[in-house]
C-alpha positions, 0 to 999 in steps of 0.5 A: 406547487399544488395543494398536495405539494404544500401539504407534504409537511413543513421543515424547521428553517433553523436546521441547516442543510448538509455542508461539506464533509471536509473542512473548507479552505480557510476553516482552520488556522495554519500551524507553523511548519505544517502550512498548506495541509488543509482541506482533505484527508490526504497526507502531505509530505514533510520534507526532511532536513539535508543529510549530515553524512557524506560518504567517502570511499573506503578503498581498503574495505571495498577492494578486498573482495574475498576469493569465492569458489563457484559452488558445484553440485554432485551428480547425486544432488542434481539427480535428487533435485530433478526427481523432486522437480518431476514430482511437482509436475503431475504429467512428468514421469520419474523414469528419465530422472532415475535412469539418465546418464550425466555427461557434464555438470558445468557451474556458472558464476552468477553475482547478485547485487542488492542495494537497500535504502532504509528511509523514514518518511513523515507526512501530516494531515488535519484530522478531527473527532467529535468533541465531548469534553476530552482534554485539548492539547492546544497552543496554550500549552506551547508551540507545536514542534517542527515535524522532524523534531518530534521524537519517535521510537525507531524500529529495528533497522531495515524493518518496515513500520508505520506509526501515527501520533498527534502533533503536540499543541496542535489541537483546538475545538471549533463548531462542526463545519457540516451542521454549523454547530446545530448537531443535526442536518436537514434530511436531503431525501425529503428536504426536511419535511419528514414526508414524501409524496406517495410513489404509487398514487403520485400524491393524489391519494387515489389509484385507477382500477383496471378498465375491465374491472366491474367496479372500474374507477378510482379507489383509495391508494392502499400504500398511503391510505389515501393521504397522498404522502408517506413518512420519509424512511431516510429520517424516520419522519423527523425531517432531520438527521444526526450530523454524521461528522460530529455525531450530534456533539455540535463541536469538533476537536481538530488536530494534526496527525503525523504519520511516520513510515519506515520503509526498506527500499530494495533493488537488485541486479543480476548480470545476464550471463546465461541466456538459456536460463530466465533471470526471474527465477533467481528472485525466489532463491537465496545465495551466499552473501560474501560481501556486505557493506553497511553505513548511513550512506554507502559508497559505490563499489570499486575494484570488484572483478565484475565491472558491471557490478561496479557500474550498477552499484554507482548507478543505483546509489545515485538513483536512490539518493535522488529518489529518496533524499528529497522526500525522506530521511535516509537512515541506513544503507546496505549493499550486498553481493551474493554468489547465487549457485547455478549449475548447468547439467548435461545428460543423455537419456534414450540416446538423446541429449538433454539438460537442466539447471540447478540453481539457488542454495535451495537446489531448485530446478529449471528444465525447459524440456523434459525427455518424456511425459506419462500417457493418460489413458 
């Protein structure tokens, strides 16, 4: 190190370098029921107790499927639906929709099975805030309750919500792990010296004039005024910064944050009964829910005429139990069978045969091919 390097400034050895932003492992004591939840801000799952409810088949209710008449649409409704569809397509002409001749309106039976599993998930993580004398709810007031014993206000069933709350009696005060209780940390940009070597003259205080200048040679650096160093912009020349973790308070209030998440996990299935119609279209329309079964845990559907629906019900229920019961508490389940309207409309126009579909209670239209398009001149 040359003399210029030594003259850049001095630093206070009592001001520590920056430590880790998160508490290092072992920095915090374990709290019973929340062990192993240190060293980061990520939430850790808190596994729920096993469900106390065991579903049994309720044959009378599950086999009494009402007689459902497959809905049909009239020619006027089908025509109006097609006209509305054509209006949304700027390149289509409404003339074919107004003048077509219907040959047949063929209703198609479409069932949609839906399983909803309403779960509550609890996770925890260590959090901290600057300690400025606020009340501390620590172990001196009692033992922290187990995570699944902490009371919360339940939302309306099948509605999603997230609630965060501090675990009672889990708080305590500890010196800041980043500044070691100093309240400030050494500036890493200037290494605590408050000044940095001038980038223009490389710390010499002088710069060389261009060789063709009539007064070529060395001249005093105008950036540092010949001093060879400039004040550190990062710390404003102080050599230290206020600790970014404790905001200079020197101490942190640590506590366990419990996050409670209510989520409605929905899965649907529609048997592929009409190969010419894309099943994804059903995702954006509603149907008639003629069968609804709701309980803490539902039992697979039995006795329904469509055996594929029965098989899917069994598979989905088992999958939801396996996927959610180990990490979440299942609060309620609901299974629904809907009859989704679907009509295949066959018609002729200008001597050629065409068809389109009217689907959903909204009477949406899917037309793979439309007779004609308007010509843009």
